[in-house]
C-alpha positions as CSV (number, residue, x, y, z in Angstrom):
1,X,-195.7,43.9,150.7
2,X,-194.2,40.7,149.7
3,X,-192.9,43.1,146.2
4,X,-192.0,46.0,148.1
5,X,-190.1,43.5,150.7
6,X,-188.3,41.6,148.1
7,X,-187.0,45.0,146.4
8,X,-185.7,46.2,149.4
9,X,-184.1,42.7,150.1
10,X,-183.1,42.9,146.6
11,X,-181.6,46.8,147.1
12,X,-179.6,45.7,150.2
13,X,-178.2,42.6,148.2
14,X,-176.5,45.3,145.4
15,X,-176.4,47.5,147.8
16,X,-174.0,44.7,149.9
17,X,-172.2,43.9,146.1
18,X,-171.3,47.3,145.7
19,X,-169.8,48.2,148.5
20,X,-167.9,44.8,148.9
21,X,-167.3,45.4,144.1
22,X,-165.5,48.9,146.2
23,X,-163.5,47.5,148.4
24,X,-162.5,44.2,146.2
25,X,-161.5,47.5,142.9
26,X,-159.2,49.5,145.6
27,X,-157.6,46.6,147.3
28,X,-157.1,44.7,143.0
29,X,-156.1,48.3,142.0
30,X,-153.5,48.9,145.4
31,X,-151.9,45.3,144.8
32,X,-151.2,45.7,140.8
33,X,-149.6,48.8,141.5
34,X,-147.1,47.5,144.2
35,X,-147.0,45.1,141.4
36,X,-146.4,47.4,139.1
37,X,-143.3,48.7,141.7
38,X,-140.1,47.6,140.3
39,X,-138.0,46.6,143.1
40,X,-134.6,45.6,143.9
41,X,-132.0,45.8,147.1
42,X,-128.8,47.9,145.8
43,X,-127.2,47.3,149.4
44,X,-126.9,45.7,151.6
45,X,-125.9,46.4,155.2
46,X,-123.8,43.1,156.4
47,X,-122.7,42.5,152.9
48,X,-119.0,43.4,151.1
49,X,-116.7,44.0,153.2
50,X,-119.3,47.0,154.9
51,X,-121.9,47.0,158.2
52,X,-123.8,49.5,157.1
53,X,-124.7,51.2,153.4
54,X,-126.0,54.7,153.8
55,X,-126.8,58.0,152.2
56,X,-127.8,57.1,149.0
57,X,-127.2,59.1,145.2
58,X,-128.0,57.2,142.0
59,X,-128.0,59.1,138.4
60,X,-128.4,58.3,135.0
61,X,-126.0,58.3,132.4
62,X,-127.1,59.8,128.2
63,X,-126.1,55.7,127.9
64,X,-129.1,54.7,130.1
65,X,-127.1,53.0,132.7
66,X,-127.7,53.9,136.4
67,X,-124.7,54.4,139.1
68,X,-126.2,53.9,143.0
69,X,-124.0,55.3,145.5
70,X,-123.6,54.9,149.2
71,X,-121.4,55.3,152.0
72,X,-119.9,52.0,152.9
73,X,-119.3,52.2,157.3
74,X,-117.1,49.8,157.9
75,X,-117.4,49.2,161.8
76,X,-120.7,49.9,162.4
77,X,-123.8,53.1,161.9
78,X,-121.4,56.3,162.8
79,X,-122.1,58.9,160.6
80,X,-117.7,58.6,161.8
81,X,-114.9,56.7,161.4
82,X,-114.3,53.4,159.0
83,X,-116.8,55.7,155.9
84,X,-115.3,54.4,151.9
85,X,-117.8,55.4,149.2
86,X,-118.8,52.9,147.0
87,X,-120.8,52.3,143.4
88,X,-123.1,49.7,141.6
89,X,-123.6,50.1,138.0
90,X,-127.1,49.1,136.0
91,X,-127.1,48.4,132.9
92,X,-131.2,47.1,132.6
93,X,-133.0,50.3,134.0
94,X,-132.5,49.1,138.1
95,X,-133.5,45.3,137.7
96,X,-130.1,44.1,138.5
97,X,-127.0,45.4,139.7
98,X,-122.8,45.4,138.8
99,X,-120.7,43.9,142.0
100,X,-120.2,46.7,143.9
101,X,-117.5,49.0,143.3
102,X,-115.1,50.7,146.3
103,X,-114.1,54.4,145.4
104,X,-112.8,55.5,148.0
105,X,-111.1,54.3,151.2
106,X,-109.3,56.8,153.5
107,X,-107.8,54.2,155.3
108,X,-110.4,54.9,159.0
109,X,-111.7,57.9,157.6
110,X,-115.0,58.8,156.5
111,X,-114.7,60.4,152.6
112,X,-119.0,61.2,152.3
113,X,-122.0,62.8,150.9
114,X,-122.0,61.4,148.0
115,X,-123.2,63.9,145.0
116,X,-122.6,62.2,141.8
117,X,-124.1,64.9,138.4
118,X,-123.2,64.6,135.0
119,X,-121.6,66.9,132.4
120,X,-123.1,67.8,129.5
121,X,-122.1,70.4,128.1
122,X,-118.3,70.1,128.0
123,X,-117.7,70.7,124.8
124,X,-114.2,68.7,125.2
125,X,-115.8,65.7,126.3
126,X,-118.9,65.7,124.4
127,X,-119.9,61.8,125.6
128,X,-120.3,63.7,129.2
129,X,-118.0,63.5,132.4
130,X,-119.0,61.9,135.9
131,X,-118.2,64.0,139.0
132,X,-118.9,63.0,142.3
133,X,-118.5,65.4,145.2
134,X,-118.0,64.3,148.9
135,X,-116.0,65.3,151.7
136,X,-113.9,64.3,154.2
137,X,-113.4,64.3,157.8
138,X,-110.6,63.6,161.0
139,X,-113.4,64.0,163.8
140,X,-116.8,63.6,165.0
141,X,-119.4,66.4,163.9
142,X,-120.0,67.5,167.6
143,X,-116.4,68.3,167.6
144,X,-116.2,69.7,164.6
145,X,-118.7,72.1,165.4
146,X,-116.5,72.7,168.1
147,X,-113.7,73.6,166.4
148,X,-112.5,70.6,167.1
149,X,-111.7,68.8,163.3
150,X,-111.3,69.3,160.3
151,X,-114.2,69.1,156.7
152,X,-113.3,68.9,152.9
153,X,-114.5,68.8,149.8
154,X,-113.5,67.3,146.9
155,X,-114.6,65.3,143.7
156,X,-113.8,63.1,141.4
157,X,-113.9,62.6,137.8
158,X,-114.9,60.0,135.6
159,X,-113.8,60.3,131.5
160,X,-116.2,57.3,130.8
161,X,-119.0,57.3,132.6
162,X,-118.1,55.4,135.6
163,X,-115.5,53.3,134.3
164,X,-112.7,54.4,135.0
165,X,-111.8,57.7,137.9
166,X,-109.3,60.4,137.8
167,X,-107.5,61.0,141.3
168,X,-109.3,63.0,144.0
169,X,-109.4,67.0,143.8
170,X,-109.0,69.0,147.0
171,X,-111.9,72.2,146.0
172,X,-111.9,73.3,150.4
173,X,-110.5,76.5,149.4
174,X,-112.6,77.3,147.4
175,X,-115.8,75.8,148.5
176,X,-115.3,76.3,152.4
177,X,-114.6,77.9,155.0
178,X,-112.7,76.5,158.0
179,X,-110.2,78.1,160.1
180,X,-107.7,74.9,160.7
181,X,-104.7,76.4,160.4
182,X,-103.1,73.8,162.0
183,X,-103.9,71.5,159.2
184,X,-103.2,73.9,156.6
185,X,-102.5,77.1,156.6
186,X,-104.1,78.2,153.6
187,X,-108.1,77.3,156.1
188,X,-107.8,80.8,158.1
189,X,-110.7,82.3,156.9
190,X,-112.6,84.4,159.7
191,X,-115.8,83.4,158.2
192,X,-114.5,79.8,160.9
193,X,-117.0,77.6,159.5
194,X,-117.1,74.4,161.1
195,X,-118.7,71.3,160.0
196,X,-119.7,70.4,156.4
197,X,-121.4,68.4,153.9
198,X,-122.4,68.1,149.9
199,X,-125.9,67.6,149.5
200,X,-126.4,63.7,150.3
201,X,-127.8,63.3,146.7
202,X,-127.4,64.5,143.1
203,X,-126.4,68.1,142.2
204,X,-127.3,68.8,139.0
205,X,-126.2,71.2,135.5
206,X,-128.6,73.9,134.3
207,X,-129.6,72.1,131.0
208,X,-131.0,75.9,129.9
209,X,-130.7,80.0,129.9
210,X,-128.0,81.9,131.2
211,X,-126.9,79.6,133.4
212,X,-126.5,76.9,131.1
213,X,-123.7,74.4,132.0
214,X,-123.4,75.7,135.3
215,X,-123.0,72.4,137.6
216,X,-125.0,73.0,141.0
217,X,-124.3,71.4,144.3
218,X,-126.6,72.3,147.4
219,X,-124.8,71.9,151.2
220,X,-124.7,73.2,154.8
221,X,-122.6,73.7,156.9
222,X,-122.0,75.6,160.7
223,X,-120.6,79.0,161.8
224,X,-118.5,79.8,164.5
225,X,-119.5,79.0,168.5
226,X,-121.6,76.1,169.2
227,X,-125.9,77.5,169.1
228,X,-128.5,76.0,170.6
229,X,-130.9,74.1,168.7
230,X,-128.5,74.5,166.2
231,X,-128.9,77.9,164.9
232,X,-125.2,77.9,163.9
233,X,-125.6,75.7,160.9
234,X,-127.1,77.2,157.8
235,X,-128.0,75.7,154.0
236,X,-125.7,76.7,150.9
237,X,-124.3,76.2,147.9
238,X,-121.5,75.7,145.7
239,X,-121.3,75.7,141.6
240,X,-118.7,75.4,139.1
241,X,-119.3,78.1,135.4
242,X,-116.3,76.0,133.5
243,X,-116.4,72.8,134.4
244,X,-114.5,72.1,137.4
245,X,-112.1,74.1,136.6
246,X,-113.5,77.1,139.3
247,X,-115.9,77.4,142.0
248,X,-117.6,80.3,143.9
249,X,-120.0,79.9,146.8
250,X,-123.5,81.0,147.7
251,X,-125.0,83.2,150.1
252,X,-126.6,81.0,153.1
253,X,-130.5,80.4,153.4
254,X,-131.1,82.9,155.5
255,X,-132.7,80.9,158.6
256,X,-130.4,79.3,161.4
257,X,-130.8,75.8,161.6
258,X,-131.7,75.7,158.2
259,X,-129.4,71.9,157.2
260,X,-128.7,70.1,154.6
261,X,-130.3,70.9,151.6
262,X,-130.8,69.8,147.8
263,X,-131.6,72.0,144.2
264,X,-132.6,72.5,141.4
265,X,-133.1,73.9,137.8
266,X,-136.7,75.8,137.1
267,X,-137.9,77.8,134.4
268,X,-136.7,81.4,133.0
269,X,-132.8,80.5,135.1
270,X,-134.8,79.7,138.3
271,X,-133.5,77.1,141.2
272,X,-134.8,76.3,144.2
273,X,-133.9,74.6,146.9
274,X,-135.5,71.5,149.5
275,X,-133.9,72.3,153.1
276,X,-133.7,69.8,156.8
277,X,-135.1,72.0,159.5
278,X,-132.4,70.8,161.8
279,X,-134.1,72.8,165.0
280,X,-136.9,70.9,164.2
281,X,-138.9,73.0,165.8
282,X,-141.1,73.3,162.4
283,X,-141.2,69.9,161.6
284,X,-141.7,70.8,157.3
285,X,-139.6,71.1,154.7
286,X,-138.0,74.4,153.8
287,X,-138.1,75.6,150.1
288,X,-135.8,78.5,149.1
289,X,-136.0,80.0,145.7
290,X,-133.0,82.2,143.4
291,X,-133.1,83.9,140.4
292,X,-129.5,83.7,139.7
293,X,-128.9,80.6,138.9
294,X,-128.1,80.2,143.3
295,X,-125.8,83.1,143.9
296,X,-128.3,84.3,146.7
297,X,-131.8,83.8,147.3
298,X,-135.2,85.6,146.8
299,X,-137.3,83.9,148.9
300,X,-137.0,81.4,151.5
301,X,-140.0,79.6,154.0
302,X,-141.6,76.3,155.3
303,X,-144.4,74.5,153.2
304,X,-147.1,73.8,155.3
305,X,-147.6,70.7,152.0
306,X,-144.6,69.5,152.7
307,X,-144.2,67.0,156.7
308,X,-140.3,66.2,157.6
309,X,-139.3,64.2,160.0
310,X,-135.9,66.2,160.2
311,X,-134.5,64.2,157.7
312,X,-132.6,64.5,154.3
313,X,-135.2,64.8,151.0
314,X,-134.6,65.4,147.5
315,X,-135.3,66.5,144.1
316,X,-135.2,66.9,141.3
317,X,-137.1,68.1,138.1
318,X,-138.8,65.8,135.2
319,X,-139.2,68.2,133.2
320,X,-141.6,71.1,132.0
321,X,-145.7,72.1,130.6
322,X,-146.8,75.2,129.8
323,X,-143.3,77.2,130.4
324,X,-142.6,75.7,134.0
325,X,-140.7,72.9,135.9
326,X,-142.0,69.6,137.3
327,X,-140.1,68.7,140.1
328,X,-140.8,65.7,141.7
329,X,-139.9,65.9,145.5
330,X,-139.7,63.3,147.9
331,X,-138.6,62.9,151.5
332,X,-140.3,60.7,155.0
333,X,-143.6,62.9,154.7
334,X,-144.2,61.8,158.9
335,X,-143.5,64.9,161.3
336,X,-142.0,62.2,163.9
337,X,-140.6,59.2,162.7
338,X,-138.5,58.6,159.6
339,X,-141.3,56.2,157.3
340,X,-144.1,57.2,154.9
341,X,-141.9,57.8,152.4
342,X,-143.9,59.8,150.3
343,X,-142.5,61.3,146.0
344,X,-145.0,64.4,145.8
345,X,-144.7,66.6,142.0
346,X,-145.6,69.8,141.0
347,X,-146.4,71.2,138.3
348,X,-146.1,75.0,139.3
349,X,-142.3,75.0,140.5
350,X,-142.8,73.9,144.2
351,X,-146.5,76.0,144.7
352,X,-148.7,73.1,145.2
353,X,-148.1,69.8,145.4
354,X,-151.2,67.4,144.0
355,X,-150.1,64.1,143.1
356,X,-149.0,62.0,146.0
357,X,-147.4,59.1,145.3
358,X,-146.5,56.1,148.7
359,X,-143.2,54.5,148.2
360,X,-142.9,53.1,151.2
361,X,-144.1,52.6,154.5
362,X,-143.6,50.3,157.6
363,X,-146.8,48.5,158.4
364,X,-146.3,48.0,162.2
365,X,-146.5,51.9,163.8
366,X,-143.9,52.6,165.4
367,X,-141.2,50.7,163.6
368,X,-138.2,52.7,164.1
369,X,-136.2,54.4,161.1
370,X,-137.7,52.0,158.2
371,X,-138.1,54.9,155.2
372,X,-135.4,57.6,155.8
373,X,-132.9,59.2,153.1
374,X,-133.5,59.0,149.7
375,X,-132.7,60.8,145.7
376,X,-134.5,60.4,142.0
377,X,-133.4,59.7,139.0
378,X,-135.3,60.2,135.9
379,X,-136.2,56.6,133.7
380,X,-139.0,57.8,131.0
381,X,-141.7,58.5,131.9
382,X,-141.0,56.9,135.3
383,X,-139.2,57.8,138.3
384,X,-136.3,55.5,140.3
385,X,-136.0,56.6,143.5
386,X,-133.6,54.9,145.5
387,X,-134.2,55.0,149.4
388,X,-132.7,53.6,153.1
389,X,-135.9,51.3,154.5
390,X,-136.0,49.2,157.5
391,X,-133.0,50.6,159.9
392,X,-130.4,51.0,157.8
393,X,-130.9,47.2,156.9
394,X,-131.0,48.3,153.1
395,X,-130.7,50.1,150.2
396,X,-133.3,49.4,148.2
397,X,-134.3,51.2,144.4
398,X,-138.2,51.2,143.2
399,X,-139.4,51.9,140.4
400,X,-142.9,53.4,139.5
401,X,-145.0,55.8,137.7
402,X,-146.1,59.5,138.1
403,X,-148.8,59.6,135.5
C-alpha cells in the first residue's frame, strides 16, 4: 500500500508539474512572439499640427525603404473638414521614421483616402515611379450622398521615390461619374454617382501575365438616390495600362452595400478584391474574383471565414507556391467591435485561411475601436502591419513573422 500510495503521489506531482510546465511554456512562447514583433508609433494624434491621424497606407520601395501615409485631420476626428495627406519614411524596415511631411493641403477642405503604389514597369523610369491616388471633397458624406457636394479623384507622382512630387493630376472624368455641372460643365454623367472613395490602403500593379504593368485602384461610390441600409453603395475599381496617361472604370461588385475595397493579384491573370459590407446585415468580408484584370467580376460572395464589424480591411500578395498566389489578409476580426486585428494567410488564393495571427487585441473587454483600419507591406520574409490603435490615438507599425 505504501509503494502504491507513493507511486500515486509521484505520478500526481509529475502530472501537475507537467501541466504547469506546459502553461509556462505557452506563456513563454506568447511573450517571445510579442518580443520578436517589432513595433513603432508612426503617427500620434495631437502632434505635428493634427488632432487625429487616420486611414493608414504603406508601400515598400525598390531601395528597401518604406513610405507610410495617412490623413492628418487638423481640428477633430471627423471624416470631413480640414484634412491633409501626410507621409513619413523609414530607412530601417520600420524601426524608426522620418519627420512628417505634408504632401497635400487643400486649406479647410479635405484630401483623403491615400492609395499609394510603385510602378516598376515603366520603361521610361526604370528606377520606379511612386503614385499616390487620393480624393478631395467639399461637403460631408451624407450631403454628398444627397447630391449636395462633390468628390473628385486625383493623383500625384514622384520620380525620385517620394523625395519630391509633381503637381496633382485630376482624373475625375475618367474614374468617376458625377452629375454636378455646377462645379464643372463636364461633370454631367447620367449615372450620377455621389460619394466616392479610393481604397483605403495601397493600390497594386500586376507583376506578371497578360496584364503585367496594369495599375489597379479599388474604390467605391454611391448611386443617385439615398436608399436604406446603404444599398445605394457599390464597390468598383479603376485602372491604367499606360502608366497614368489614361484610366478605365471597372464594373461594380454586384452586391448592394459593398463599400470600401482593396485588391491584389492572383495567378493566371486573375485578381481578387476584399470588400466591406456597409449594410452590416452580414458581418463578413465580401470576396470578389476577376479573370480579366479587374474589369469585370466572375463571382462575389461573403466569406464566412472572415468576420468583420463593418470596417476596412487590407490584402497583399506575398509570393507564389505551387503556382498559386500566397495572399495575406488583415482586418478587425470581430462581428461587433473594431478590435482583434488579425492577419490571415491563404495559400490557395482565398479559398481557405489556415494561418491566423492576432496582431493586436484590447485587454479590456469591449473597449471601443481598439484596432480599426490597417495596411500591409512585405519586408523580406516578414510582414509589416500599419494600423490604427486605441480609439485612433495612434497609427502603429508592427513587423511579424508568418512562417
